[in-house]
HTML snippet that shows the backbone in 3Dmol.js (N, CA, C, O; Angstrom):
<script src="https://3Dmol.org/build/3Dmol-min.js"></script>
<div id="view" style="width:600px;height:400px;position:relative"></div>
<script>
const pdb = `
ATOM      1  N   MET A   1      10.427  12.722  26.640  1.00  0.00           N
ATOM      2  CA  MET A   1       8.994  12.560  26.263  1.00  0.00           C
ATOM      3  C   MET A   1       8.089  12.059  27.098  1.00  0.00           C
ATOM      4  O   MET A   1       8.435  11.108  27.799  1.00  0.00           O
ATOM      5  N   SER A   2       6.898  12.525  27.194  1.00  0.00           N
ATOM      6  CA  SER A   2       5.973  12.310  28.307  1.00  0.00           C
ATOM      7  C   SER A   2       5.288  10.989  27.944  1.00  0.00           C
ATOM      8  O   SER A   2       5.346  10.496  26.818  1.00  0.00           O
ATOM      9  N   THR A   3       4.579  10.408  29.070  1.00  0.00           N
ATOM     10  CA  THR A   3       3.683   9.059  29.028  1.00  0.00           C
ATOM     11  C   THR A   3       2.495   9.431  29.317  1.00  0.00           C
ATOM     12  O   THR A   3       2.276  10.120  30.313  1.00  0.00           O
ATOM     13  N   ILE A   4       1.507   9.017  28.458  1.00  0.00           N
ATOM     14  CA  ILE A   4       0.086   9.499  28.871  1.00  0.00           C
ATOM     15  C   ILE A   4      -0.845   8.067  28.959  1.00  0.00           C
ATOM     16  O   ILE A   4      -0.720   7.247  28.050  1.00  0.00           O
ATOM     17  N   THR A   5      -1.550   7.868  29.809  1.00  0.00           N
ATOM     18  CA  THR A   5      -2.182   6.740  29.964  1.00  0.00           C
ATOM     19  C   THR A   5      -3.747   6.972  29.543  1.00  0.00           C
ATOM     20  O   THR A   5      -4.399   7.931  29.956  1.00  0.00           O
ATOM     21  N   LEU A   6      -4.268   5.956  28.657  1.00  0.00           N
ATOM     22  CA  LEU A   6      -5.633   6.411  28.179  1.00  0.00           C
ATOM     23  C   LEU A   6      -6.554   5.296  28.740  1.00  0.00           C
ATOM     24  O   LEU A   6      -6.352   4.099  28.536  1.00  0.00           O
ATOM     25  N   ARG A   7      -7.579   5.794  29.460  1.00  0.00           N
ATOM     26  CA  ARG A   7      -8.458   5.117  30.116  1.00  0.00           C
ATOM     27  C   ARG A   7      -9.667   4.842  29.594  1.00  0.00           C
ATOM     28  O   ARG A   7      -9.955   5.582  28.653  1.00  0.00           O
ATOM     29  N   GLY A   8     -10.502   4.008  29.888  1.00  0.00           N
ATOM     30  CA  GLY A   8     -11.953   3.619  29.365  1.00  0.00           C
ATOM     31  C   GLY A   8     -12.054   3.102  27.875  1.00  0.00           C
ATOM     32  O   GLY A   8     -13.090   3.234  27.223  1.00  0.00           O
ATOM     33  N   VAL A   9     -10.876   2.485  27.363  1.00  0.00           N
ATOM     34  CA  VAL A   9     -10.850   1.890  25.890  1.00  0.00           C
ATOM     35  C   VAL A   9     -11.725   0.661  26.059  1.00  0.00           C
ATOM     36  O   VAL A   9     -11.405  -0.289  26.774  1.00  0.00           O
ATOM     37  N   ASP A  10     -12.846   0.739  25.359  1.00  0.00           N
ATOM     38  CA  ASP A  10     -13.769  -0.523  25.239  1.00  0.00           C
ATOM     39  C   ASP A  10     -13.077  -1.494  24.374  1.00  0.00           C
ATOM     40  O   ASP A  10     -12.243  -1.184  23.524  1.00  0.00           O
ATOM     41  N   PRO A  11     -13.529  -2.854  24.680  1.00  0.00           N
ATOM     42  CA  PRO A  11     -12.936  -3.888  23.851  1.00  0.00           C
ATOM     43  C   PRO A  11     -13.187  -3.622  22.271  1.00  0.00           C
ATOM     44  O   PRO A  11     -12.230  -3.838  21.527  1.00  0.00           O
ATOM     45  N   GLN A  12     -14.300  -3.207  21.752  1.00  0.00           N
ATOM     46  CA  GLN A  12     -14.607  -2.917  20.447  1.00  0.00           C
ATOM     47  C   GLN A  12     -13.496  -1.958  19.898  1.00  0.00           C
ATOM     48  O   GLN A  12     -12.945  -2.221  18.828  1.00  0.00           O
ATOM     49  N   LEU A  13     -13.170  -0.864  20.618  1.00  0.00           N
ATOM     50  CA  LEU A  13     -12.218   0.297  20.126  1.00  0.00           C
ATOM     51  C   LEU A  13     -10.953  -0.205  20.324  1.00  0.00           C
ATOM     52  O   LEU A  13     -10.061   0.354  19.687  1.00  0.00           O
ATOM     53  N   ALA A  14     -10.606  -1.239  21.142  1.00  0.00           N
ATOM     54  CA  ALA A  14      -9.238  -1.729  21.232  1.00  0.00           C
ATOM     55  C   ALA A  14      -8.986  -2.507  19.940  1.00  0.00           C
ATOM     56  O   ALA A  14      -8.004  -2.358  19.212  1.00  0.00           O
ATOM     57  N   GLN A  15     -10.029  -3.382  19.745  1.00  0.00           N
ATOM     58  CA  GLN A  15      -9.981  -4.355  18.695  1.00  0.00           C
ATOM     59  C   GLN A  15      -9.926  -3.527  17.187  1.00  0.00           C
ATOM     60  O   GLN A  15      -9.348  -3.928  16.177  1.00  0.00           O
ATOM     61  N   SER A  16     -10.622  -2.379  17.328  1.00  0.00           N
ATOM     62  CA  SER A  16     -10.549  -1.739  15.810  1.00  0.00           C
ATOM     63  C   SER A  16      -9.284  -1.134  15.737  1.00  0.00           C
ATOM     64  O   SER A  16      -8.757  -1.082  14.626  1.00  0.00           O
ATOM     65  N   LEU A  17      -8.582  -0.577  16.892  1.00  0.00           N
ATOM     66  CA  LEU A  17      -7.166  -0.098  16.774  1.00  0.00           C
ATOM     67  C   LEU A  17      -6.279  -1.008  16.406  1.00  0.00           C
ATOM     68  O   LEU A  17      -5.413  -0.730  15.576  1.00  0.00           O
ATOM     69  N   LYS A  18      -6.371  -2.180  16.955  1.00  0.00           N
ATOM     70  CA  LYS A  18      -5.330  -3.287  16.711  1.00  0.00           C
ATOM     71  C   LYS A  18      -5.456  -3.751  15.109  1.00  0.00           C
ATOM     72  O   LYS A  18      -4.498  -4.142  14.443  1.00  0.00           O
ATOM     73  N   GLU A  19      -6.704  -3.639  14.668  1.00  0.00           N
ATOM     74  CA  GLU A  19      -6.839  -4.213  13.231  1.00  0.00           C
ATOM     75  C   GLU A  19      -6.204  -2.913  12.223  1.00  0.00           C
ATOM     76  O   GLU A  19      -5.492  -3.086  11.234  1.00  0.00           O
ATOM     77  N   ARG A  20      -6.588  -1.825  12.669  1.00  0.00           N
ATOM     78  CA  ARG A  20      -6.204  -0.658  11.887  1.00  0.00           C
ATOM     79  C   ARG A  20      -4.549  -0.873  11.934  1.00  0.00           C
ATOM     80  O   ARG A  20      -3.967  -1.111  10.876  1.00  0.00           O
ATOM     81  N   ALA A  21      -3.945  -0.799  12.949  1.00  0.00           N
ATOM     82  CA  ALA A  21      -2.426  -0.840  13.218  1.00  0.00           C
ATOM     83  C   ALA A  21      -1.984  -2.074  12.363  1.00  0.00           C
ATOM     84  O   ALA A  21      -1.015  -1.870  11.632  1.00  0.00           O
ATOM     85  N   LYS A  22      -2.472  -3.168  12.343  1.00  0.00           N
ATOM     86  CA  LYS A  22      -2.049  -4.368  11.617  1.00  0.00           C
ATOM     87  C   LYS A  22      -2.101  -4.097  10.167  1.00  0.00           C
ATOM     88  O   LYS A  22      -1.164  -4.443   9.447  1.00  0.00           O
ATOM     89  N   GLN A  23      -3.182  -3.476   9.682  1.00  0.00           N
ATOM     90  CA  GLN A  23      -3.418  -3.003   8.153  1.00  0.00           C
ATOM     91  C   GLN A  23      -2.312  -2.072   7.832  1.00  0.00           C
ATOM     92  O   GLN A  23      -1.779  -2.156   6.725  1.00  0.00           O
ATOM     93  N   GLU A  24      -1.981  -1.337   8.555  1.00  0.00           N
ATOM     94  CA  GLU A  24      -1.090  -0.059   8.305  1.00  0.00           C
ATOM     95  C   GLU A  24       0.524  -0.785   8.591  1.00  0.00           C
ATOM     96  O   GLU A  24       1.503  -0.091   8.314  1.00  0.00           O
ATOM     97  N   ASN A  25       0.695  -1.949   9.054  1.00  0.00           N
ATOM     98  CA  ASN A  25       1.839  -2.297   9.492  1.00  0.00           C
ATOM     99  C   ASN A  25       2.493  -1.412  10.481  1.00  0.00           C
ATOM    100  O   ASN A  25       3.612  -0.935  10.291  1.00  0.00           O
ATOM    101  N   SER A  26       1.819  -1.209  11.481  1.00  0.00           N
ATOM    102  CA  SER A  26       2.318  -0.252  12.581  1.00  0.00           C
ATOM    103  C   SER A  26       1.926  -0.797  13.947  1.00  0.00           C
ATOM    104  O   SER A  26       1.257  -1.820  14.089  1.00  0.00           O
ATOM    105  N   SER A  27       2.364  -0.085  14.889  1.00  0.00           N
ATOM    106  CA  SER A  27       2.031  -0.534  16.238  1.00  0.00           C
ATOM    107  C   SER A  27       0.741   0.416  16.535  1.00  0.00           C
ATOM    108  O   SER A  27       0.438   1.399  15.859  1.00  0.00           O
ATOM    109  N   VAL A  28       0.044  -0.062  17.668  1.00  0.00           N
ATOM    110  CA  VAL A  28      -1.094   0.608  18.219  1.00  0.00           C
ATOM    111  C   VAL A  28      -0.638   1.869  18.773  1.00  0.00           C
ATOM    112  O   VAL A  28      -1.379   2.834  18.589  1.00  0.00           O
ATOM    113  N   ASN A  29       0.447   2.044  19.420  1.00  0.00           N
ATOM    114  CA  ASN A  29       1.012   3.308  19.863  1.00  0.00           C
ATOM    115  C   ASN A  29       1.366   4.245  18.698  1.00  0.00           C
ATOM    116  O   ASN A  29       0.929   5.395  18.732  1.00  0.00           O
ATOM    117  N   ALA A  30       2.061   3.871  17.760  1.00  0.00           N
ATOM    118  CA  ALA A  30       2.323   4.668  16.754  1.00  0.00           C
ATOM    119  C   ALA A  30       1.140   5.272  16.027  1.00  0.00           C
ATOM    120  O   ALA A  30       1.014   6.466  15.753  1.00  0.00           O
ATOM    121  N   LEU A  31       0.223   4.223  15.728  1.00  0.00           N
ATOM    122  CA  LEU A  31      -1.046   4.562  15.011  1.00  0.00           C
ATOM    123  C   LEU A  31      -1.927   5.705  15.780  1.00  0.00           C
ATOM    124  O   LEU A  31      -2.460   6.589  15.109  1.00  0.00           O
ATOM    125  N   LEU A  32      -2.066   5.670  17.160  1.00  0.00           N
ATOM    126  CA  LEU A  32      -2.585   6.562  18.023  1.00  0.00           C
ATOM    127  C   LEU A  32      -1.815   7.884  18.019  1.00  0.00           C
ATOM    128  O   LEU A  32      -2.492   8.882  17.773  1.00  0.00           O
ATOM    129  N   LEU A  33      -0.558   8.045  18.242  1.00  0.00           N
ATOM    130  CA  LEU A  33       0.181   9.157  17.821  1.00  0.00           C
ATOM    131  C   LEU A  33      -0.140   9.881  16.492  1.00  0.00           C
ATOM    132  O   LEU A  33      -0.519  11.053  16.482  1.00  0.00           O
ATOM    133  N   THR A  34       0.008   9.222  15.494  1.00  0.00           N
ATOM    134  CA  THR A  34      -0.432   9.459  14.358  1.00  0.00           C
ATOM    135  C   THR A  34      -1.832  10.174  14.116  1.00  0.00           C
ATOM    136  O   THR A  34      -1.889  11.270  13.560  1.00  0.00           O
ATOM    137  N   ILE A  35      -2.999   9.466  14.581  1.00  0.00           N
ATOM    138  CA  ILE A  35      -4.147   9.991  14.767  1.00  0.00           C
ATOM    139  C   ILE A  35      -4.358  11.249  15.760  1.00  0.00           C
ATOM    140  O   ILE A  35      -5.254  12.062  15.532  1.00  0.00           O
ATOM    141  N   ILE A  36      -3.638  11.354  16.689  1.00  0.00           N
ATOM    142  CA  ILE A  36      -3.809  12.541  17.467  1.00  0.00           C
ATOM    143  C   ILE A  36      -3.238  13.760  16.848  1.00  0.00           C
ATOM    144  O   ILE A  36      -3.878  14.811  16.821  1.00  0.00           O
ATOM    145  N   LYS A  37      -1.847  13.623  16.265  1.00  0.00           N
ATOM    146  CA  LYS A  37      -1.075  14.673  15.701  1.00  0.00           C
ATOM    147  C   LYS A  37      -1.905  15.011  14.537  1.00  0.00           C
ATOM    148  O   LYS A  37      -1.885  16.229  14.360  1.00  0.00           O
ATOM    149  N   GLU A  38      -2.679  14.344  13.617  1.00  0.00           N
ATOM    150  CA  GLU A  38      -3.319  14.684  12.493  1.00  0.00           C
ATOM    151  C   GLU A  38      -4.645  15.396  12.842  1.00  0.00           C
ATOM    152  O   GLU A  38      -5.071  16.355  12.199  1.00  0.00           O
ATOM    153  N   SER A  39      -5.335  14.787  14.038  1.00  0.00           N
ATOM    154  CA  SER A  39      -6.576  15.647  14.373  1.00  0.00           C
ATOM    155  C   SER A  39      -6.208  16.879  14.813  1.00  0.00           C
ATOM    156  O   SER A  39      -6.940  17.755  14.352  1.00  0.00           O
ATOM    157  N   LEU A  40      -5.181  17.355  15.673  1.00  0.00           N
ATOM    158  CA  LEU A  40      -4.815  18.517  16.138  1.00  0.00           C
ATOM    159  C   LEU A  40      -4.077  19.402  15.255  1.00  0.00           C
ATOM    160  O   LEU A  40      -3.573  20.453  15.652  1.00  0.00           O
ATOM    161  N   GLY A  41      -4.008  18.957  13.985  1.00  0.00           N
ATOM    162  CA  GLY A  41      -3.258  19.846  13.020  1.00  0.00           C
ATOM    163  C   GLY A  41      -1.765  19.863  12.986  1.00  0.00           C
ATOM    164  O   GLY A  41      -1.144  20.514  12.146  1.00  0.00           O
ATOM    165  N   LEU A  42      -1.136  19.058  14.012  1.00  0.00           N
ATOM    166  CA  LEU A  42       0.322  19.134  14.061  1.00  0.00           C
ATOM    167  C   LEU A  42       1.124  18.231  13.149  1.00  0.00           C
ATOM    168  O   LEU A  42       2.355  18.223  13.174  1.00  0.00           O
ATOM    169  N   GLU A  43       0.451  17.523  12.400  1.00  0.00           N
ATOM    170  CA  GLU A  43       0.869  16.740  11.235  1.00  0.00           C
ATOM    171  C   GLU A  43      -0.226  16.508  10.014  1.00  0.00           C
ATOM    172  O   GLU A  43      -1.368  16.112  10.247  1.00  0.00           O
ATOM    173  N   LYS A  44       0.224  16.780   8.781  1.00  0.00           N
ATOM    174  CA  LYS A  44      -0.523  16.642   7.695  1.00  0.00           C
ATOM    175  C   LYS A  44      -1.131  15.182   7.706  1.00  0.00           C
ATOM    176  O   LYS A  44      -0.378  14.265   8.036  1.00  0.00           O
ATOM    177  N   LYS A  45      -2.380  14.918   7.384  1.00  0.00           N
ATOM    178  CA  LYS A  45      -2.750  13.583   7.009  1.00  0.00           C
ATOM    179  C   LYS A  45      -2.176  13.036   5.832  1.00  0.00           C
ATOM    180  O   LYS A  45      -2.172  13.558   4.717  1.00  0.00           O
ATOM    181  N   GLN A  46      -1.726  12.019   6.143  1.00  0.00           N
ATOM    182  CA  GLN A  46      -0.961  11.094   4.999  1.00  0.00           C
ATOM    183  C   GLN A  46      -2.036  10.313   4.060  1.00  0.00           C
ATOM    184  O   GLN A  46      -2.936   9.591   4.488  1.00  0.00           O
ATOM    185  N   ARG A  47      -1.833  10.527   3.043  1.00  0.00           N
ATOM    186  CA  ARG A  47      -2.795   9.560   1.980  1.00  0.00           C
ATOM    187  C   ARG A  47      -2.299   8.379   1.850  1.00  0.00           C
ATOM    188  O   ARG A  47      -1.275   8.242   1.182  1.00  0.00           O
ATOM    189  N   ARG A  48      -2.910   7.294   2.452  1.00  0.00           N
ATOM    190  CA  ARG A  48      -2.396   5.841   2.155  1.00  0.00           C
ATOM    191  C   ARG A  48      -3.255   5.125   1.463  1.00  0.00           C
ATOM    192  O   ARG A  48      -4.417   4.927   1.819  1.00  0.00           O
ATOM    193  N   LYS A  49      -2.699   4.658   0.351  1.00  0.00           N
ATOM    194  CA  LYS A  49      -3.754   4.028  -0.639  1.00  0.00           C
ATOM    195  C   LYS A  49      -2.968   2.656  -0.665  1.00  0.00           C
ATOM    196  O   LYS A  49      -1.775   2.463  -0.902  1.00  0.00           O
ATOM    197  N   ARG A  50      -3.857   1.859  -0.389  1.00  0.00           N
ATOM    198  CA  ARG A  50      -3.334   0.205  -0.507  1.00  0.00           C
ATOM    199  C   ARG A  50      -3.793  -0.310  -1.947  1.00  0.00           C
ATOM    200  O   ARG A  50      -4.947  -0.174  -2.355  1.00  0.00           O
ATOM    201  N   TYR A  51      -2.757  -0.922  -2.682  1.00  0.00           N
ATOM    202  CA  TYR A  51      -3.231  -1.476  -3.881  1.00  0.00           C
ATOM    203  C   TYR A  51      -3.039  -3.100  -3.684  1.00  0.00           C
ATOM    204  O   TYR A  51      -2.189  -3.646  -2.980  1.00  0.00           O
ATOM    205  N   ASN A  52      -4.021  -3.708  -4.467  1.00  0.00           N
ATOM    206  CA  ASN A  52      -3.915  -4.980  -4.586  1.00  0.00           C
ATOM    207  C   ASN A  52      -3.779  -5.588  -6.003  1.00  0.00           C
ATOM    208  O   ASN A  52      -4.199  -6.683  -6.377  1.00  0.00           O
ATOM    209  N   ASP A  53      -3.143  -4.706  -6.674  1.00  0.00           N
ATOM    210  CA  ASP A  53      -3.067  -4.852  -8.343  1.00  0.00           C
ATOM    211  C   ASP A  53      -1.753  -4.086  -8.651  1.00  0.00           C
ATOM    212  O   ASP A  53      -0.922  -3.672  -7.842  1.00  0.00           O
ATOM    213  N   LEU A  54      -1.752  -3.987 -10.039  1.00  0.00           N
ATOM    214  CA  LEU A  54      -0.532  -3.210 -10.291  1.00  0.00           C
ATOM    215  C   LEU A  54      -0.768  -1.948 -10.966  1.00  0.00           C
ATOM    216  O   LEU A  54       0.129  -1.386 -11.596  1.00  0.00           O
ATOM    217  N   ASP A  55      -1.985  -1.465 -10.853  1.00  0.00           N
ATOM    218  CA  ASP A  55      -2.404  -0.319 -11.465  1.00  0.00           C
ATOM    219  C   ASP A  55      -1.677   1.005 -11.166  1.00  0.00           C
ATOM    220  O   ASP A  55      -1.772   1.950 -11.949  1.00  0.00           O
ATOM    221  N   HIS A  56      -0.982   1.073 -10.084  1.00  0.00           N
ATOM    222  CA  HIS A  56       0.044   2.136  -9.728  1.00  0.00           C
ATOM    223  C   HIS A  56       1.230   2.216 -10.464  1.00  0.00           C
ATOM    224  O   HIS A  56       1.936   3.223 -10.410  1.00  0.00           O
ATOM    225  N   LEU A  57       1.548   1.108 -11.241  1.00  0.00           N
ATOM    226  CA  LEU A  57       2.706   1.068 -12.162  1.00  0.00           C
ATOM    227  C   LEU A  57       2.332   1.478 -13.299  1.00  0.00           C
ATOM    228  O   LEU A  57       3.288   1.829 -13.990  1.00  0.00           O
ATOM    229  N   ALA A  58       1.101   1.607 -13.904  1.00  0.00           N
ATOM    230  CA  ALA A  58       0.563   1.808 -15.242  1.00  0.00           C
ATOM    231  C   ALA A  58       1.366   3.186 -15.520  1.00  0.00           C
ATOM    232  O   ALA A  58       1.458   4.085 -14.684  1.00  0.00           O
ATOM    233  N   GLY A  59       2.011   3.229 -16.993  1.00  0.00           N
ATOM    234  CA  GLY A  59       2.241   4.566 -17.333  1.00  0.00           C
ATOM    235  C   GLY A  59       3.841   5.003 -16.677  1.00  0.00           C
ATOM    236  O   GLY A  59       4.351   6.110 -16.852  1.00  0.00           O
ATOM    237  N   THR A  60       4.441   3.935 -15.943  1.00  0.00           N
ATOM    238  CA  THR A  60       5.617   4.494 -15.460  1.00  0.00           C
ATOM    239  C   THR A  60       6.880   3.993 -16.074  1.00  0.00           C
ATOM    240  O   THR A  60       7.953   4.237 -15.522  1.00  0.00           O
ATOM    241  N   TRP A  61       6.818   3.240 -17.289  1.00  0.00           N
ATOM    242  CA  TRP A  61       7.956   2.910 -18.038  1.00  0.00           C
ATOM    243  C   TRP A  61       8.234   4.113 -19.062  1.00  0.00           C
ATOM    244  O   TRP A  61       7.430   4.882 -19.588  1.00  0.00           O
ATOM    245  N   SER A  62       9.737   4.024 -19.189  1.00  0.00           N
ATOM    246  CA  SER A  62      10.125   4.996 -20.241  1.00  0.00           C
ATOM    247  C   SER A  62       9.797   4.534 -21.566  1.00  0.00           C
ATOM    248  O   SER A  62       9.276   3.419 -21.575  1.00  0.00           O
ATOM    249  N   GLU A  63       9.966   5.109 -22.738  1.00  0.00           N
ATOM    250  CA  GLU A  63       9.810   4.549 -23.995  1.00  0.00           C
ATOM    251  C   GLU A  63      10.910   3.536 -24.290  1.00  0.00           C
ATOM    252  O   GLU A  63      10.721   2.513 -24.948  1.00  0.00           O
ATOM    253  N   ARG A  64      12.142   3.919 -23.719  1.00  0.00           N
ATOM    254  CA  ARG A  64      13.137   2.895 -23.796  1.00  0.00           C
ATOM    255  C   ARG A  64      12.803   1.449 -23.118  1.00  0.00           C
ATOM    256  O   ARG A  64      13.016   0.385 -23.700  1.00  0.00           O
ATOM    257  N   ASP A  65      12.314   1.544 -21.957  1.00  0.00           N
ATOM    258  CA  ASP A  65      11.921   0.436 -21.186  1.00  0.00           C
ATOM    259  C   ASP A  65      10.742  -0.471 -21.753  1.00  0.00           C
ATOM    260  O   ASP A  65      10.690  -1.698 -21.673  1.00  0.00           O
ATOM    261  N   ALA A  66       9.871   0.314 -22.302  1.00  0.00           N
ATOM    262  CA  ALA A  66       8.727  -0.389 -23.212  1.00  0.00           C
ATOM    263  C   ALA A  66       9.310  -0.943 -24.569  1.00  0.00           C
ATOM    264  O   ALA A  66       8.836  -1.950 -25.094  1.00  0.00           O
ATOM    265  N   ALA A  67      10.225  -0.326 -25.041  1.00  0.00           N
ATOM    266  CA  ALA A  67      10.896  -1.062 -26.431  1.00  0.00           C
ATOM    267  C   ALA A  67      11.490  -2.292 -26.191  1.00  0.00           C
ATOM    268  O   ALA A  67      11.321  -3.282 -26.902  1.00  0.00           O
ATOM    269  N   GLU A  68      12.426  -2.225 -24.850  1.00  0.00           N
ATOM    270  CA  GLU A  68      13.004  -3.393 -24.480  1.00  0.00           C
ATOM    271  C   GLU A  68      12.225  -4.622 -24.156  1.00  0.00           C
ATOM    272  O   GLU A  68      12.458  -5.767 -24.542  1.00  0.00           O
ATOM    273  N   PHE A  69      11.146  -4.151 -23.294  1.00  0.00           N
ATOM    274  CA  PHE A  69      10.160  -5.298 -23.162  1.00  0.00           C
ATOM    275  C   PHE A  69       9.549  -5.673 -24.258  1.00  0.00           C
ATOM    276  O   PHE A  69       9.377  -6.887 -24.376  1.00  0.00           O
ATOM    277  N   GLU A  70       9.093  -4.851 -25.266  1.00  0.00           N
ATOM    278  CA  GLU A  70       8.451  -5.430 -26.507  1.00  0.00           C
ATOM    279  C   GLU A  70       9.515  -6.337 -27.224  1.00  0.00           C
ATOM    280  O   GLU A  70       9.134  -7.364 -27.786  1.00  0.00           O
ATOM    281  N   GLN A  71      10.718  -6.014 -27.217  1.00  0.00           N
ATOM    282  CA  GLN A  71      11.643  -6.804 -27.920  1.00  0.00           C
ATOM    283  C   GLN A  71      11.923  -8.183 -27.177  1.00  0.00           C
ATOM    284  O   GLN A  71      12.332  -9.161 -27.802  1.00  0.00           O
ATOM    285  N   ALA A  72      11.666  -8.208 -25.730  1.00  0.00           N
ATOM    286  CA  ALA A  72      12.000  -9.287 -25.096  1.00  0.00           C
ATOM    287  C   ALA A  72      10.906 -10.235 -25.272  1.00  0.00           C
ATOM    288  O   ALA A  72      11.118 -11.438 -25.118  1.00  0.00           O
ATOM    289  N   ILE A  73       9.697  -9.767 -25.596  1.00  0.00           N
ATOM    290  CA  ILE A  73       8.453 -10.767 -25.579  1.00  0.00           C
ATOM    291  C   ILE A  73       8.080 -11.032 -27.010  1.00  0.00           C
ATOM    292  O   ILE A  73       7.095 -11.717 -27.284  1.00  0.00           O
ATOM    293  N   SER A  74       8.903 -10.464 -27.982  1.00  0.00           N
ATOM    294  CA  SER A  74       8.334 -10.438 -29.455  1.00  0.00           C
ATOM    295  C   SER A  74       8.302 -11.999 -29.778  1.00  0.00           C
ATOM    296  O   SER A  74       7.413 -12.394 -30.531  1.00  0.00           O
ATOM    297  N   SER A  75       9.145 -12.839 -29.296  1.00  0.00           N
ATOM    298  CA  SER A  75       9.056 -14.206 -29.683  1.00  0.00           C
ATOM    299  C   SER A  75       7.820 -14.872 -29.282  1.00  0.00           C
ATOM    300  O   SER A  75       7.352 -15.817 -29.917  1.00  0.00           O
ATOM    301  N   PHE A  76       7.217 -14.313 -28.086  1.00  0.00           N
ATOM    302  CA  PHE A  76       5.766 -14.936 -27.964  1.00  0.00           C
ATOM    303  C   PHE A  76       4.732 -14.638 -29.037  1.00  0.00           C
ATOM    304  O   PHE A  76       3.632 -15.191 -29.034  1.00  0.00           O
ATOM    305  N   GLU A  77       5.094 -13.778 -29.930  1.00  0.00           N
ATOM    306  CA  GLU A  77       3.953 -13.440 -31.019  1.00  0.00           C
ATOM    307  C   GLU A  77       4.105 -14.513 -32.192  1.00  0.00           C
ATOM    308  O   GLU A  77       3.259 -14.555 -33.086  1.00  0.00           O
ATOM    309  N   THR A  78       5.081 -15.286 -32.174  1.00  0.00           N
ATOM    310  CA  THR A  78       5.081 -16.411 -33.153  1.00  0.00           C
ATOM    311  C   THR A  78       4.368 -17.727 -32.956  1.00  0.00           C
ATOM    312  O   THR A  78       4.588 -18.426 -31.967  1.00  0.00           O
ATOM    313  N   VAL A  79       3.588 -18.030 -33.821  1.00  0.00           N
ATOM    314  CA  VAL A  79       2.765 -19.127 -33.688  1.00  0.00           C
ATOM    315  C   VAL A  79       3.315 -20.332 -34.238  1.00  0.00           C
ATOM    316  O   VAL A  79       3.465 -20.300 -35.460  1.00  0.00           O
ATOM    317  N   ASP A  80       3.702 -21.532 -33.569  1.00  0.00           N
ATOM    318  CA  ASP A  80       4.276 -22.671 -33.972  1.00  0.00           C
ATOM    319  C   ASP A  80       3.073 -23.292 -34.573  1.00  0.00           C
ATOM    320  O   ASP A  80       2.112 -23.525 -33.840  1.00  0.00           O
ATOM    321  N   GLU A  81       3.024 -23.610 -35.949  1.00  0.00           N
ATOM    322  CA  GLU A  81       1.996 -24.132 -36.633  1.00  0.00           C
ATOM    323  C   GLU A  81       2.030 -25.520 -36.484  1.00  0.00           C
ATOM    324  O   GLU A  81       0.963 -26.044 -36.802  1.00  0.00           O
ATOM    325  N   ASN A  82       2.970 -26.355 -36.074  1.00  0.00           N
ATOM    326  CA  ASN A  82       3.045 -27.814 -35.742  1.00  0.00           C
ATOM    327  C   ASN A  82       2.445 -28.052 -34.566  1.00  0.00           C
ATOM    328  O   ASN A  82       2.122 -29.207 -34.289  1.00  0.00           O
ATOM    329  N   LEU A  83       2.204 -27.021 -33.701  1.00  0.00           N
ATOM    330  CA  LEU A  83       1.576 -27.265 -32.487  1.00  0.00           C
ATOM    331  C   LEU A  83      -0.075 -27.126 -32.371  1.00  0.00           C
ATOM    332  O   LEU A  83      -0.786 -27.367 -31.395  1.00  0.00           O
ATOM    333  N   TRP A  84      -0.416 -26.694 -33.587  1.00  0.00           N
ATOM    334  CA  TRP A  84      -1.815 -26.507 -33.621  1.00  0.00           C
ATOM    335  C   TRP A  84      -2.571 -27.259 -34.842  1.00  0.00           C
ATOM    336  O   TRP A  84      -3.569 -26.847 -35.433  1.00  0.00           O
ATOM    337  N   GLN A  85      -1.830 -28.508 -35.090  1.00  0.00           N
ATOM    338  CA  GLN A  85      -2.405 -29.432 -36.036  1.00  0.00           C
ATOM    339  C   GLN A  85      -3.088 -30.533 -35.332  1.00  0.00           C
ATOM    340  O   GLN A  85      -3.643 -31.425 -35.973  1.00  0.00           O
TER     341      GLN A  85
END
`;
const viewer = $3Dmol.createViewer("view");
viewer.addModel(pdb, "pdb");
viewer.setStyle({}, {cartoon: {color: "spectrum"}});
viewer.zoomTo();
viewer.render();
</script>
């Protein structure tokens, strides 16, 4: 493999690359290789979607999974009248 040195990287660009690499849990070197390969059409651009919630799990349970879950939580539907007096 070849080694290429990139000169003229200003501090703002360097910081942006470091931040993006950190967001993608990657090294700056790996990030740059990915960006270069994608821009040259050597690699398909990967769609990376970061989730901060559980929306990506919605609709992934089978009917059996859902039934087991409903059965497991069914006792939570019962109201203890003595606690509400």
